[in-house]
Structure formats: C-alpha cells, structure tokens
Phi, psi and omega in degrees: 000109182286135176239131176263120183254138171197164177233154180220153167286168179302315183291341178274348181288132173287158175305324180294318179293316178301319179299316180296321177297309181299317180301314181293317180297319178294315181305316185269304188287328184259310184280303183297316183272002177050050185234109180274112179207165181275093181293322178281090191255016180065021177252343182301325186299329182263009186248165167268151183237109181268126185230142172241119181246139167248109190055237181265003183270123172283112185259339182203151185203145166218157175251123184249120183253137178290160177304139177085356182271307176253312175238173176296329178270164167300158179214155176242127181216177180051042181288120185210139174239138180299134178305329181288346186235023181278166178064033177234010180083006183291323179299319178294316178296321178302312181293319178300315180292325178295315178297312179301316181294319175301314180298316181293320186270329187241000180094186188267017179290181180293156175236129182249143174226152168256096191266138171297131189302324182293347178260015182306313181297319179301308182291325177299329181295343177263001179100000177292141180238140181294134180234011181211167168286168175293136174227156178266130173231116182054037176081005181244135179293132179227163167221150171278142179224150179229140173248126177112214186288095180290000000 
C-alpha cells in the first residue's frame, strides 16, 4: 500500500487537507476514544502538519511544534492513524518520519511528547523516556516523555 508523505505549514494546507485532518482527529480522539475536548486549541497555526495519504485517504497524521511554541522543546502531538489502516506498520513509520522531520526542521534538540499512558511501550521503542508522573488529560492517563538531551 503506497503512502505519500509530506508536511505543510498551517497556511499551506488546502481547505480539503485541513478538513481531512480535522475529520481524522475527531474520528479517533473524540468519537473512538469517547473524549469530549476542544481539539481546535489555537496551536495548529504555528505547527507543521505531517500527513500520510493513500490515494485520497488520510491514513496518518502528526502535528509538529517548534521549540518554545508548546513546550521548551520541539514536540510531536496529535499522533493519529486511521482505524481503517491500522496494524500495517503505518504508526511506526509515522513516528519515525515525525522524528526525522522535527530534526530536519527544528535541529537536533530534544523532542517532547504528552503520551497516552497505554502507548508507553510504543513510544519507548523510539527512544522516548518518561519524564513525569501519570497525569490526567481529558480523562485519559498521560505521561510526558522526551527523546534526546534530557
């Protein structure tokens, strides 16, 4: 299954691409995870948006923030894979590409994530290390994790 990967700034996103991003984030974070929260948090505008498309289907997405924008470190957030395309290694490729894109665009500094706790093993497999106690965000257990210079 060929996936075309690319990233855009917020202003470079077409209305159609932005709609697909919002649609996927709502499908997974709000409906699938049964979590009512304000996904449109006024942070998208300052981030890069990494997308993986199979034909016209958005299959994977992350939001990449430069250092100092959300955290002091660069960050990867809104990590999501379409339920229709799971268990094909796309999530791993998404994270590898997200890390590479952060390094290329923001330098070799640390990368911070607020990871859902049940995905701890997944993020640890990329070298992320837990840097906080468990905290609740929108009713879901999370931990902060950092890759790089702790």
